[in-house]
N, C-alpha and C positions, 0 to 999 in steps of 0.2 A: 419524458424522462424528467428525474427530479436531478437538480441542480446539485455541487455540493462545493464547498471551499475548502481549500487544506492546505497548509502550510506544514513545515518540518524544523525543527528545532536539530541542529547536529551535534556529537560529540556529548551527550548525556550520560549520567550516571543513573543506570535503570534503577538502583534500588531506591536512591534517590527520589525519581520520579515516585516511584510506587508507594512511597512515605507522603508523598505532596498529594497525590491520587485519591488517597486514602484520607489525608485530613481533609478536605474538601469536600468527602461525601459520594466520590466516582466509587463506580462498583464495574469491578472485574466480571467483563464478560468471556473472554477468552483466553486460559493459558497460556503462558511460554510455548510455545511450539513450533517445530518446521513448517513453515507453508511452500507449496510447490504450484509453479503457474504455469501453464503452458498457455503461448501468447496465439491465438489462431489470426491470417491472414487470408484475405481474399475478394475478389472482384466483386461479388454479393454486397461487401462492408461498404459504405460511403465513405468518401474521402475524411481522413482526418478521424476515424472511429478503431477503439482496438476492442479486440475480444478475449478475454482470460476467462480458462477455467483452473481454478486454484483447490488446491486441498488443505486443509489444514485438521490433521486429527482424521476424526472421523465424518467431519462436515465438508463438502463439494460445493463449490458456488461457480454460479458463471457469471461473468461480468461485460457487459458492454458500455464502454464509454468513451470519452473525447480522448483524441491522440496520447498517446505514450511520450510523448515530446512537447508536453507543455511546459510552460515555461512563468506562467502567471497564477495569481491569485484571480482567476477572474469567474472561476466556480467553472467547472466543468460539469457535462449531463453525466449522469450514470442511471442503470438500470441493474439491477442484480436480483440472481434466486439462486435459491438451493436447489441443488442437483441432487437427487436418491442414487443414480449408477454411472459412474464415471463413465464408465468402459461407451454405454450407450451415449450418453451425451458425445462422444470423439465421435463415435458412428453418425449420430445425427449432423454434426457439424461436418465433416469430411463429405458425406451425402450432401451438403448445402454446395459445397467445391470450394470448403476452407481447408485449410493445411496448416499445420503446426509448423509455424518458424523459428518460434526460440521457446527455451524452458529458462526458468529464473526458478533458483531460494531462498530464502529467505528466514528467521526466526522473528515470532512476532507476540506480541500478547494485546491484546484488548480492553479499552475501560470506557466507561459511559459515566458521564456527568447530564444531565438533562440533553438538550439538543446536540453535544458535543461527544465525537467519540476521539479515542484516545490510543492511538497506535505505536506499544515500545517496540521498536526493530531493530535488528541485525543483519545488516546485508555486508556480502563478501569484500572487502577491503574496503569501508566505511565504516566512520564510528558510528557506535551505537548511537541513534536517533529517537525522536518520539514527532510522532505526525498526531496534529490537532486538527479534523474534520467538523464540520458543521452546515447549515442549511445558507447560511448569507456568509457576508464577512465580519459582521456585527457580532456573531455569535462564537466564530472562530477567536476573535481579539477578547470577547469577553472571556475565554474558556483561557485561553494562555494566560492573560492576565491573572486571572484566580488560583491557576496552577503555578505562577510566578516568573513565568516569562518574559522576557522582552521583546515585543514583537519585533523592533527592529534587529533584534536576531535571526526572526524568520526567514524561510528559505521559502518561497513561491515554486512551482511546479510539480513535475511528475517526477520519479526518482530515478527513470532516465536522465532528468535534465539537471539532477543533482550531482549524480557521476560526471558529466562534462565538465560541470563547476568543479565540483572538490578535486577531480581527478583526471579530465582530462579524457576518460575513456567513454567510448561511445557502446555501452551497451547495446544499444539499436540495432548494430551491426554484428553481434556476434549473436551464434545461438544457442547460447546456455550460459547463466549466471549463477558461478556454484563456490562453495565453499572448500578451501582447499582443504582447510581442517576447521570441522567441525565443533570441537573441544570446547574452544573461549566461546563462542556463539551460543552453545547450547548450555553453558554454565551463566551466562550473562543475567 
């Protein structure tokens, strides 16, 4: 599995971030759309691993990575692949003994700048955020600086950890994470 380092900057202006990304030559790879994720668990997974089957538009991906409860910029191990048939993927996962334990949704768009990836995201009950990811801490720091972020404001760790820090809400214990009203997030 490759390692991915990621930080998030909370309460950002999505239009401003798009302008900054365009100014430094970043390329939008995935437009703003609803992303749905089903989290699977089971005894066949090593402790500390998280399996997500996510869909955004016509693209469905399956990702196996470090725990959803990560709270540090230590680089999480991730392997991801595109899946051509979501229903078949679910059937395979169930036959392996995995079960769907949680469902989450958020709006997201993805940008790329060299080795760095940027995701502008809107999650239920959180301010809009931007995630900056790369193959090592130095690339994440450089990408953040190029786009005008103060690394002192960065928050490391999973979105689940961000919820815990920002709202004292343990979304790992919730079977669903949904928008009460998607109108605001849809328009971001």
